[in-house]
C-alpha positions, 0 to 999 in steps of 0.5 A: 848762546856761545861765542865761537871763533872759527879759524879759516874760511875754507868750505868746511869751516864756513859750513860749520859757521853757518850751521852754528850761527843758525843754532843761535851762536855768535860766530866770528871767522878769522882768515889769514888770506884776503878772501873766503873759500880756501882752495876753492878760488878763482883766476880771472884774466882778459875776460877768461875765468877759471876755478883754481880748485875743484871744477865739478861737484859730486854728492850735491846733497851735502850742500843741498842739506846745508842750504836747507838747514841754514835758510829758506833759500835752497841751493839751486836758488843760490847757484845754477847747477847742471849735471854733466853728461857725458860724465867723462871721456877717457882717452887711453894710451893705445888710442881707445876713446870712450865717453861714459854717461852720467849716472847711468849704469846701463849706459856705462856698460854699453859704452865700455863694451863698445870701446874696450870689448865684449864683457868689459862693461859687465866686469866694470859693473860687477866691481861697482856693485861690490863697491856699493857694499863698501858704501853701505858699510861705511856711509854712516861711520865714515861720512855721517858720524863723528870718528869714534875713539874706538874706530878699530873696525874702520881699519878693516877693508869692507871691499869684498874682493874676488881672490884668485883660486888655486895652489899658487893664488896671490896673497897679501893685502887687497889694494886698489891696484890688486883689485884692478889686476884681479877683477878687471882684466884689462889695462884700460879698465885698470887705468879707469879705476885707478884714475879715480884714486889718483885724482884725489891724490891716492896711490892705487898701489897702497890705497885699500880696495875700499877706494872703489867707493870713489867711482861708485859715488861718482857713477851713482850720484853724478857729476855736477857743474856750478854755473860760473864755476865752483867758486860760485858755490863758495861765494854762495856759502859765504853770503849764507854765512853773512846772512846768518850774522857770521862775522868775517875778519880777513888778513887776520892770521891766528897764531895761537890758541888761548886756553883757560883751565885746560879748555879753548878760550879764544885765539891770539892774532898775528897783530897781538890782539885777542879774540875770546871765545867759548869754543874754537873751530879750526879749519887749518892744515896739520902744520898750522894746527901744530903751530897754533895748538900743539896739544891738538895736533896728531902725533906723529903728523901725517905725510904731506899729500900730493898736490895739484898742478893746474894750467889755465888755457885761453883759446881763440876760436869758439868751443865746438858743439858737442864737446865733452866737459871733462876728458881724462887723458891717461898716461902711457907710463903708469909706473913712472907716474906713480913713482914720480907722484908717490915715490917707490917705497912700499910703506902703507900710508898714503902720500909717503915716498922718497922719489924725486917726482921730477921724471920726464913722464907725461902725466894723466891730465884732466881736461875741463872744457865748460860750456859756460859763457861766464868763463870766457870773454865772448863766443869766439873764445874758450877757457880750458883748464888742465889738472894733474896730480903731482908730488907736493912742493918740497919733494919737487921744487915747483917754484923753479920756473924751468921745472914748472914750465917743462911740466906744463909743456907736457900737460899741454902735449897730453891735452892735445888728444882732447882738444884738436888744434890746441897749440894753434888756438892757444893765446896764453897760459897761466900755471898754478903749482903746489908751491902756489897752493901753499902760498895761497892757502897755507897747506904744507907743500900745497898738499890736497887731502884725500877723502877718508877710506876704511881699511889699511889698519886706519892708515887712510883716516883723518883726525877726529872732529873733536880734539884732546883740547876741550872746546877745540874742534876740527873742520875741513879736508884735513879732519874727518871725513877728509878732503873733497868738496862734499867731505868738507861740507860733511865735516862742517855738519859733524862739528856743528852737531858735536857743539850743539848736541854735545860730545855724545852726539852720533850723527844725524838719523 
């Protein structure tokens, strides 16, 4: 039985802690904040309840497996879960309005043909079929196996792009934007495709064609809502850890990794105390890792990814029947939005850019309207969350109140397309910017990591779960296989596998 210290109580770190405890290890978690969950938080006011992180769960099988492997109670006995149907509604700049059914390929084809025009659904379906090839090629090496030292093959894009024929056919790297242009033939379908990348903080102009796997996963495995909000999933995982005798220490900031004979041997806390360990798991951002364990940090450090700007709306009046849970209101100026979020330079790595990010563009806004009594004081009110991907704090001073308020105003204006009478129903609003995210979870600039992708010479990979420091492993969104709820859970499984089965472990069969 080994003593294992886990730095951070985010979803990936807790997933690793639960699995390691079940394997018979003594696990202690040290978290700088006052609570668990990392970016999966909750805001409550006047009987209204909002998720501060993701609002929906994709690939629920990751957490089903986690709960089965760590206890007798399956996931659905710990939290209520339901599929969201329609999966999403999309309102485009020209007024086109389409609702896409959940996990129904044929239904999506019909909906797009009806809303966009004959053949639109088939073009989208053909693209998703090609994205399945990406899924089949990368599922194991990207999601189910530790990142190999020789991962050159993952630098190649597995998307089988359709190229234009002819003497003057366009050449160059296949990006998600070029896939949209060449294969979809409609600005609305292009916006639909690129919105999946943007939601994860990926620039479609630079993300490889393999990013088509994102809508493939959502359309194939569905979108799921957790009763009471996704924070309830974090609570359930925390309770599962406690049931497996994981120790939690909150408001306990780790400041230094201790080493002995070149191996991780514990951690030093901000109060000067020491927690000895045989192994350490770090679920922290790159900047914090560099400060705690310089020898384990990636060199050079990756750019800070985009952040999330969130507006919580308390509305008077009941939620109307038949309202779609998630609506994406697309921007009317895609170029301005991408320049503001990512900058205008054309270096290939995700998140780079020198633009100010402060233009007065109207962003793409995701509107979440859960039909959940737990989120509102009574049936005469409704809790609505607005989310937009934005430049990280630092490139924009999101702590500046006029800047934040002005952006929130534009988000509310956009959301009116999804919520009729929004301004008249609004009781109050609460704003959360990347500056708030940085303060809450410690991630530089409030950046939110994206899932890993194959292609672009490995520019969209994350550091492996094993580090150059023996005995130190990485979990969470800033490590392989990247960000997102499902990917964080996978990182915990990978770390546990490496610790329990050794460095030669190659993943679950």
